[in-house]
C-alpha positions as CSV (number, residue, x, y, z in Angstrom):
1,M,14.5,10.5,18.7
2,L,16.4,7.5,20.4
3,R,19.4,7.7,22.3
4,R,22.0,5.2,22.6
5,S,25.1,4.8,24.8
6,V,27.9,2.6,24.3
7,L,30.8,1.4,26.5
8,L,33.9,0.3,24.9
9,A,35.8,-2.3,26.4
10,G,39.6,-2.0,26.9
11,L,39.4,1.7,26.9
12,G,38.8,2.3,30.7
13,V,35.2,4.0,31.2
14,L,34.7,5.8,27.8
15,L,31.0,6.5,27.0
16,L,29.8,7.6,23.7
17,S,26.4,8.7,22.7
18,A,24.8,8.9,19.8
19,V,21.5,10.1,18.5
20,V,19.6,7.9,16.2
21,L,16.9,9.6,14.1
22,A,14.0,7.7,12.9
23,D,13.4,7.9,9.2
24,A,10.2,8.7,7.6
25,G,8.2,5.6,6.3
26,L,5.4,4.4,4.5
27,F,3.7,1.1,4.7
28,V,0.9,-0.4,3.1
29,E,-1.4,-3.2,4.7
30,K,-2.3,-6.3,2.7
31,P,-5.7,-5.8,1.3
32,E,-8.6,-8.7,1.4
33,P,-9.0,-10.3,-1.8
34,V,-11.6,-8.8,-4.3
35,R,-14.3,-10.9,-5.9
36,I,-16.2,-9.0,-8.8
37,K,-18.4,-10.4,-11.3
38,R,-18.2,-9.1,-15.0
39,G,-20.4,-6.2,-15.4
40,R,-20.3,-5.2,-11.7
41,T,-18.4,-3.1,-9.4
42,A,-16.6,-4.2,-6.1
43,T,-14.5,-2.2,-3.6
44,I,-11.5,-2.4,-1.8
45,V,-10.2,-0.7,1.4
46,I,-6.3,0.2,1.3
47,T,-4.8,1.0,4.4
48,I,-1.6,2.5,5.4
49,Y,0.8,3.2,8.3
50,R,3.0,6.2,8.6
51,R,6.2,7.2,10.3
52,E,7.3,10.8,10.0
53,F,5.2,11.8,7.1
54,N,1.5,13.3,7.1
55,G,1.2,14.3,3.3
56,P,-1.0,12.9,0.8
57,V,-0.3,9.3,-0.6
58,Q,-1.1,8.4,-4.1
59,V,-2.6,4.8,-4.6
60,M,-1.7,2.7,-8.0
61,F,-3.0,-0.7,-8.8
62,D,-1.0,-3.0,-11.1
63,G,-1.7,-6.2,-13.0
64,L,-5.4,-5.6,-13.1
65,P,-7.3,-8.3,-15.2
66,R,-7.8,-7.1,-18.9
67,G,-11.3,-5.6,-18.6
68,V,-11.0,-4.1,-14.9
69,T,-10.4,-0.5,-14.0
70,A,-10.1,1.6,-10.9
71,I,-12.8,4.2,-11.5
72,D,-11.8,6.6,-8.7
73,S,-10.5,9.5,-10.4
74,E,-8.9,10.8,-7.1
75,R,-6.6,7.9,-6.0
76,R,-5.1,9.6,-3.2
77,I,-5.2,9.0,0.7
78,S,-4.7,12.0,2.9
79,G,-5.5,10.0,5.9
80,N,-4.8,6.5,6.9
81,V,-7.5,4.5,4.9
82,G,-8.8,4.8,1.5
83,T,-11.7,2.9,-0.4
84,Y,-11.6,2.6,-4.2
85,T,-13.9,0.8,-6.7
86,F,-13.1,-1.4,-9.3
87,R,-15.4,-2.0,-12.4
88,A,-15.3,-5.2,-14.6
89,A,-16.4,-4.8,-18.4
90,V,-19.0,-7.4,-19.5
91,D,-16.2,-8.9,-21.1
92,A,-13.5,-8.8,-18.8
93,E,-11.0,-11.6,-18.3
94,V,-12.5,-14.3,-16.2
95,V,-9.7,-14.9,-13.6
96,T,-9.2,-17.2,-10.3
97,R,-6.6,-15.6,-7.7
98,R,-4.7,-13.0,-9.9
99,P,-2.2,-11.1,-8.0
100,V,-2.6,-7.3,-8.2
101,T,0.0,-5.1,-6.7
102,V,-1.1,-2.0,-4.7
103,T,1.5,0.7,-4.6
104,V,1.4,3.8,-2.5
105,K,4.1,6.9,-2.9
106,G,4.3,9.8,-0.5
107,G,6.4,12.6,-1.0
108,E,9.5,12.3,-3.4
109,D,10.9,9.1,-2.1
110,L,8.7,7.2,0.1
111,I,6.9,4.0,-1.9
112,A,5.3,1.0,-0.3
113,S,3.7,-2.0,-2.1
114,T,2.2,-5.5,-1.5
115,S,-0.2,-7.7,-3.3
116,F,-3.9,-9.0,-3.2
117,Y,-5.7,-11.4,-5.2
118,M,-8.5,-10.6,-7.6
119,T,-11.2,-13.0,-8.9
120,V,-13.2,-12.0,-12.0
121,L,-16.6,-14.1,-12.1
122,L,-18.8,-14.7,-15.2
123,G,-21.7,-12.3,-14.8
124,D,-25.4,-12.9,-13.9
């Protein structure tokens, strides 16, 4: 809890106090780029920062290249860090630096998102 005091000029010495409550918040750190070969897997680490919220956080990925899936059945973070695995099909779309969005959602209305780059390479 923060406490602020304000002195209003022209009204003599009048001191007002206001209490400012910090709102709950959720923030997600930009992950490192992901490079994955067709037919293989790759992992990503998602780090979140919390303010006044300690519940579980759901993790979603949008904009994955065709043929790439997040294979983790449970995409939640209970602490502050989660590791997730992507699988690229043998015929996955080959892309260079495709922006992918990671969104984290906690509670009813706490949402944060950022993006990272994904590159899909030809397999061996």
